[in-house]
N, C-alpha and C positions, 0 to 999 in steps of 0.2 A: 590489185592487192591492197592499194590504199583504201579502196572502198570497203573491203572486207575488214581491215584494221579499224577504220572509222566506225563501221557497223558494230564490231565487237566492243569497241570503247563505249559507244552509245548504249549498248545492251548492258554492259557492266555498270555504267554510271546509273542507268535507270533502275537496275536491280538493287544497287546500293541505296538509291533514294527510296525505293519501295520498302527496303528493310528498315530504314530510319523512320519512315512514315509509320510503319507497322509498330515499331517500338514506341514512338511518340503517342500512338493511339491507345496503348495499354493504359488502363486507369491506374493511378498511383494508389498504393496501399493506404487505407484509411489511417489517419492520425488521431491521437487521443484528443477529444474535445468534450464539452458538456454533453451528457447523455450517452456517450460511448459506453459499450460494455467492454470492459478491459480485463484481461487475464495476465497475471504476473507471477513470476518466480521471484522470491526475495530472501535475503538474509538480513536480519536486524542485529546490530552490535551496539554495545555501550562504548563510552569513551576509552575504556581499557582494551577494546577489541573482543571482549567476551561475547559469544553468540547468545542473544536473548531469545531469538525465534528465527525459524527458517522453514520454508516449504520446498526447498530444493530436493528433487527426487520424489516429490509427492505431487498431489493435485495442485494446480495453480490457484492462487487467490483470484476470485472473480468479483468485480464490483461495477457499479454504474458511476461513471465519472461525474462529479458535481453533486452526488447524492450524500455527501458527508459520511461516507462509509469507511474512509481511511483518514489518517491524520492530515490536516490542511497543508502542512509544509510539503509532504510527499505528493499530495494531489496536485499542487501547483507546479512542482518540478516535472511532472510527467506530461504536461500539456504539450502537444505537438509530436510526441514520440510515436513510433510505428512498431509493429510486430518485428521481433528480431533485434531490436535495439536494446542496449544495456547502459546503465548509468549508476553513479554513486551519488547519494543524496544525504546531506547532513541537515537534520531538522532540529532547530533550537526548541527548548521546552515550550515556549509560547506558541509555536506552530505544531507542537506535538500533543502531549497530554497535559500541558499546562504546568505552571509553577506549583511547587508544594504549597498547600494552603494550611498554615498551622491551625486555623480555626476548623478545619475539616476533620475534627475528632469528636467522638461522642462516647459517653459511658452508658453501658446497659447493665441491667441486673445480671448477675452471674448465671442464674438459672435459665436465661434466654440463650445462652451459648452452650452447645454440647460439651460435655466434660472433656472429651478427647481433643477439643479445639481450644481449650483454655491454656494455650501456650503462645508466648510472644512470637510473632512472625507467621502464625498460621493464617492462611488465606481462606476466606469464607465467601459465600454468595449470599448477599442480603437481598430481601425482597421488600419493596415499598408497599403501602396499602393499595396502590393502584396496580400492583403486579409487576412493576419494572424491577429488573435485577441489576445488581452492581457488585463488583468484586471489592471486598474490604479485607483489612488485615488486623489481626489482634496485635495491639501495640504493647499492652501491659495488662496483667491480671492482678487485681487488688483483692482485698478481703471479701468484699460483697459485690464488686462490679468488675466489668471487663472494659478496658479502654479500646475502642475500635477506631482505626485510621480509615477515613473515607476517601483519601486521595487515591488516584489511580496508581498502581504499582510503578509505572514509568513516569509519573509526574516529577518534574524537576530535572529530568535527564535529557541530555543531548542524544538524539537517535541517529545512528549511522546505518543507512540502507544501501545494500547492493541489490539492484533491481534489473531484471530482464523482462521486457514486454513480450509475452508469449502470443497474445492475440488482441486485436482491436476490431470490434464491430461498430459501424457507424450508428449514430443515434437513430432511433425509430422515428419515422415520419408520421405525424398525426393523421 
């Protein structure tokens, strides 16, 4: 009887070791690092808690980590996270869209701005001679010119992100 009990104990112990070994052999889910393809759900709020942007309930935001495709402060905060993890990140203006630059204002002849857009606060898409686009806002309409603010709409603001990492693909090997 003792032999049977010892044998059952040995089998149970070995089975337990085998399951631990099998769990240890499972590869760990990839974490966010430079070159990872990352998918996120996020909600962006201002200091007052007002929702500025969100993709919850829609397609995730997908970007390549380290590719300067999202604001630097958020990108740094996500390093090491894995799919399924959630975090709250506060990004200062310098790590977001920058400080407001009072010199980032220009005046253009009124006829270059569509008549319906000649209202303070109207957002327009401007195109450089090289073809690059940028969001700008009408700051003021004068008699013969329109004052355009070239600052990003979120420049100077502290950004509050609620983020859920939906997926992480490891960097592609060359």
